[in-house]
N, C-alpha and C positions, 0 to 999 in steps of 0.2 A: 431368429426367424425359423431356424430348423426345429428348435424345441417346440415353438408354437405350432408348427405344421404337424409334428408328431403327436402333440396333445390333441389337435383337432381330429386326427385320424383315430386316436384311441377313444376319444369321446363318441365317435360314430360307431365304434365296435362294442364298447362296454355296455351300452344300453340294451341292445337286443340280446347280447350274450348273457347278461344277468337276468333279464326277463325269461329267456329260454331255460336257464338253469333252474329258476324257481318253478317253471312249469314241469320240468323233468322231476324235480323233487316232489311236486304234488302227485304226479303219476306214480312215482315210486311208493309213496305212502299208500296210495289206493290199490295198486296191483303188484307191489313188490314181492309179496309172498308167493305169487305164481311164478315169478322169475327164479326165486330161490329153489323151488322144487325141481328135482331132476326130471327133465322132460324125456319123453320116449324117443328112442333112436329113430332117425329119419324125418323127424318133424322140423318145422322151421325154427322153433326155439332151440332145438339141439344144434342145428347148424350155426346159429348165431353164437351160442356159447362156445362151440368149437372154434369159430373164427376169433372170438375174444381170447381164448387160450393161446391161439397160434400167434396173434400179433402182440400179445403181452399187455401189461398194464398201461404202458405209454400209448400204445395204439388205441386201446379202449378209451382212455381219457381224451385223446385227440378226436375220436369219433363222437364221443358224447359232447365235446365242446362244439364241434361243427353242427351237431344236431340241435344243441341249445341255441346256437347263433341263428340257424334257419328257423327254428320254432319261434324265437323271440322276434324275428323280423316279419314273419308271416301272420302271427296272431295279432289282431288289433289290440291296441293299448288304450287306456283311458285318455280321452281328449282333454287337454288343459287349455282353458281360455287364455289366450295370449294378449288380447287387446287391453282389457282392464278399463274401468270406468274413468279413472283419473287421467290416463293417457289420452283417451278419446276426448275428454273435456278440454285438455290443454291444446290438443290439435285443433279442435273446433274453435276455440277462442283465438288461436293464432290465425286461422283462416279467416275468421271474422274481421280481424284487424286488416288483413290484406284486402278483403272485399270492401271495407269502409274506405281505405285509401283509394281503391280503384274507382269507387263511385264519386269520390271527390274530384278526380282528375280525368277519368276516361271520358272521351267524347265519342259520339257515334262516328265521326269522320275518321278517328284513329283505328276503329275496329272494322276495317274493310274485310270483305269475304276472303280475300287472298292472304290476309295477315293473321286474322283471329279465328279461333275455333267458332263453329256455328253457335255453340251454346252461349259463349260470351257475347257474340254479336246479337243474338236474340235477346239476351238479358239487357244489354245496353239499349236495344230498341225499346223494350218495355220502359226502361228508366227515362228515356229521352222524350217519349210521347207526352203531349199535353192532355189528350183525351184519355178517358178511362178504357183500359183494355182488360178483357176477362179471358179466362182459360178454364177448360173443363177440369173438374175435380179429379177425374181419373188420371189426368196427366200429372197432377200434383202428387198423387199417391204412387203412381208407377215409376215416377222419375223421368228423367230426360230421355226423349226418343227422337232420333234424327228424322225419322219419317213423319213424325207428327209435330215437329218443331214449328212448321209454318201454319199449323192449325190455330190461327188467331182470328177471333171473331169480335165484332164491335158489340157495344152494349145493346144497340137497337136489334141486331141480329139475335142476340142472346134472349131477348124478350120473346122472340117468335119461336124459339125452340120448345120442345115438349116440356110441360111443367113436371114437377116432381123431381127434378135434378138440380142440385144447387150449383151456383157459379159464384166465383169470387175473383177479385183482381189479384194478380201475383204480387207477392211481397218483394220489394227491391232487394236483391242480394241473395235470395233463396237459391235460385238456380246456379248462380255463379259460385256460391259456397259449396253446393253439392258437386259441381263439376270439378272444382279444385280438390275437394276431399277424395273423390274417386280417382282423380289423376295421381295424387300423392300416394294413395294406397296401392295403386297399380305399379308405382315406381319403387316400392319397398325393396325388391331384390336388387335393383340397380343402385339404390342408395346404400344398401348393405355392402355391395362390392366397392363403392366409392369410399365408404367408411373404413373398410379393410385396407385400402390402398393409402388413404390420407391420414387416418388416425388408427394405427394398428393397436395401440394400447387400449383405447376405448372399445374397439371391436373385440379384443381379446376378453375384456371384462364382460361385455354383453354376451359373447358366445359361451363363456363359462357359466353364467347364470342361466342361459337358455338350456345348456346341456344338463345342468343339475335339475332343472324343471322337467326336462324330458325323461331323465333317469327316474325321478320319483313318480312321474306319471306312468312310466312303463311298468314299474314293479308294483303298482297299486293293485291291479287285478290278479296277477299270479300270487302275490303275497296274501291277498284276501282268500284266494282259492286254497292255498296251502294251509292257512289257518283253519278254514272250515274242514279240510280233509283231516288234519290232525285232531280236530275236535270230534269228528265222527269216529275216529279210532280210539280216542281216549275219553275225554270228558267235555261236555258242552261248556264248561266254565272257560275252556281255552278260547272260546269265541270272543272273550273280552280283549284278546289280543288284536281284534279288528281295529281298535283305536290306533294301532301303530300305522297300518297302511292309510287310514284316514288322515292322520297327522301328516304323513308324507305327502298326501295329495294336497292338503292345505298349503304346505310349504312349496309344492310345485306351482300352485296358483300364484302365490306371492312372488316367487322368483320370476315367473314368466311375466307378471304384471310389472314388476320393477324393471326388468330388462326392456320391455316394450316402452315403458315410460322414459327411460334413459335414451332409447333410440329416437323417440319422438322429440325429446329435448335437444338431441344432437341436430335434428333437422331444423327445429325452430331457432336454435342458436346460430345456425349458419355454418356448422362444421361440415355438413354436406349440403350441396345445392340441389334443389329439386327443379328439373326442367320446367315443370308446369308452373311453379311459383315464380321462377325467374321470368317466364314468358309473360305472365300477368303483370308482374312488377315492371316490366320493360315499358309499359304504358304510363307508369307513374313517375319514372325517373326524370329529373330535370337535367339539362345539359351541365356537365362539369367543366367550368372555365379554368384555364390555366392562368398563371400570373401574366403572361404575355397577352392573353385574350382580354383580361381585365384592364390592362394598360391601354390596349387598343380601344376598348369600349370607352374609357375615360377620355381619351384623346378625341374620339368621335363626338362624345357628348359636349366637350368644350367647344369644338368646332361648330356644332349645331347651335350652341348658345350665342356664339359670336355672329353666326350667319343670321340668327333671329334678330339680333340688335341692328345689323346692317341692312336688314330687309327693307325698312322704311326708306332708305336712300334711293332705292330703285322704284319708289312709288311716286306717281305723278302728283299726288296730293301733298307730299313732302315738299316738292319744288314749288308748288303753288304757294304754300305758306311762306317758304323762304323768300320768293320774289315779292310777295305781298308785303312782307315785313321790311324788306330792304328798300323798296321804292319809296322815296319821300312823298308825303302827302301834302296836297295843296291846302293852304289855310285861307279861308274866306273871311274878308273883313265885314261882310254883311252879317247881320244878326239873324239867326234862324230861330224863329219862335217855335218851330215844330220839331226841333232836334230832340232825340230821346235823352232822358236824364241819366240813363245807365250806360252811356257810351264808353267811359273808362273801364267798367267791369267787362264789357265785351272784348276790348283789347286785351285785358288781363287774361281772360279765358283763352284767347287765341294763343298768347305766348305760353300759357301753361300746356296747351295741347301740343305746341311745337316742341317744348322741352320734354314732354312725356314721350313723344315719338322718338326723339333722339336717345331715349333710354337713360 
């Protein structure tokens, strides 16, 4: 841990120090001959040379090192794109999976104003409505705005608005996808701190690649300026050496993109948990039952089945059938010419109904 802390500190120092040293070398190539000339007594240059002679070589080197560090930290360096197209695509695909799960299970009742962000509630409102809802194209281009989130108009009202401005219904998931992405990107510093605490080896590898990318991006401009300065003093064929800083800048872009891609994959793999994603997924999680809960559910299910079978016992129709089948019927000796021919089938149907009720 101590070594990693020391390396982190050295990585923070070496980048501006090396960049400043290259800027000083460039200045030396351009105006070094003036410094070598013996200045007149009483001038500023003479006092600086006298101070250098007094402090010695070690003091002069320390002063030049401090000057290089300050110059390298103050002069802007070449910006390196850290996002990368592949990392953005993977992050967008992962968020799309979360949005798809959310729209399969989120209901408007779960997204009350006191529990859910306004953006999620508005998006769920669009998704749950049966009628067609439309929104101004300006909102779709400018992104979500809290003050204009309630600016919802019906289709009939949209027809009455001035012509020449297009309207379209919102695509389900667009706003939720955008809100989750903005939330995750705003949590990157927090997620990096969590990765340092929970996965120090992974964070060390990411920090090393980012530091290498920063170093190459920092020396791109001063190394190019030094190459041009040397070419102006010698031969313009030396400008072919500009391919060296250009290759370093390409390496810086690749290292930064790789580091960002690995960081995004650490988020999508669940190595660090995003509060925004966990909040949205909290609406999708089903309750996790323990073994005791499952046994209790099985016991209740069996009790319910038994109660369902015994329910006809408490029905008056059941006892009517029982009494009707137990009471002996009177047999008449007279012949009834009007008796129905299917009387046995009626009795059979009654007994079948009786046994079916008993289960």
